[in-house]
N, C-alpha and C positions, 0 to 999 in steps of 0.2 A: 507409534504411530499418531497424528494429531488431527483433529478434525478444525476447521478455521470458520470463521464466521465473521463477516465483515458489517461494520454499520457506521454512521455518521453522514453519509451523502444526501444529495437535496439539491434544492434550486438555489442558485445564490446570484446575485447581480455581477457583473463586471467590478475587476478590483477588491472584491469581497473575499473573504476565506472560511474554509471548513477544515475540520479535524476528522479523519478518518480512523478507526480502532478497527483492529482484526484481533478477535479474541481466539486463544488455541486452548483445545482441550487437553488433556493430559498432563504429566508433571515433566517432560523432557524437552519441553520449549524452548530451553536455554540452549539444545543442542542444534536448534535450527539456524541456518540462513534464513530470513526473510526478506521477500520482495514484495513491493506494490506493483503491479501493471494496470494497463489501461487500453482498452478497445473501444475506439470510435467508429461509428457506422461507415461501413464500406471501407473500414484501413484494417491494417494488421493491428495484432496486438504488440504492445510496447513496453519493456520494461522504463519504469519512471524512476523507481529508487529501491536500492537494497542495503540492509545492514547486516553483517556478519554477526558470528558467535562473538567475537571479539568487539562490536560494534563500531567497526570499520564500515564506513557508507560510501555508496557510490549513487549517482545522480545521470539522468538524461539531461543532455545541453539543454533542451527546452526547458527543464523546472530547476536548474541550478539557480539558487539565490532565491527561489521563491517558496519552494518545499521541502521539508525537512523530514526525515525518516528517524524515527527511535523507537527505543523498546524498553519493556519493563519486564524483566524475568519473573519478578517475584508475582506479576499479575498475569503472567502469560499472555501479553497482549504487545503487537506493534503497533505504533502509531504514524500518520502520515498529514504533517501540519502543512496546508496548502494555502499560500498567502498570494496576494495580488492574482485572482483568477482572472482568466479572460475565456471567451468564447470556445478559443481552441483547445481548452483544457476539458471541454465536454466528452465524456467517456463513461463506459463503465468500469469501475475500478475493482480490482481484486488482488487479494493477497495469496501468494504462495509461499510454502516451506520447505527447505531442502534438507535434509539431516546431513550434517558435517561429516558423518562415517559413512553412512549407506548410500547416501545420495537419494535416499526415500524422497519422494514430493507429494505434496498436499495443496488442492488448489481451496480456495474459499470460492461462493457463489456468485461475490461480486455485490456492488453498490453503485448507484446511479448518480452522477455526479452532473449537473447541467447548470451551463453558465450563460446567463441570458438577463436581458433588462425588459 
């Protein structure tokens, strides 16, 4: 099992950038597929990006070319680099881990990202 803690959110102007981090406890982080999700007020939660155990990545169409997900297994951390942010990116961003063998899932509590001038 892992526990996840996000950081790096905040207020940024349109066109700006942020890097979110999701730190995992435990020593089996490398066995987890990791994903970043976001939920804006009044909207359903959506998958933003994911990265597998083998570091294959997948992105929502709305963030392709702007966001990059990566992982550092030595640091038990997954990152989301977000560039060219726009107000539509405003949301609570949460990370989720899913064990590649057992499908056990764990969620972080989320971090707020606000894009506004």
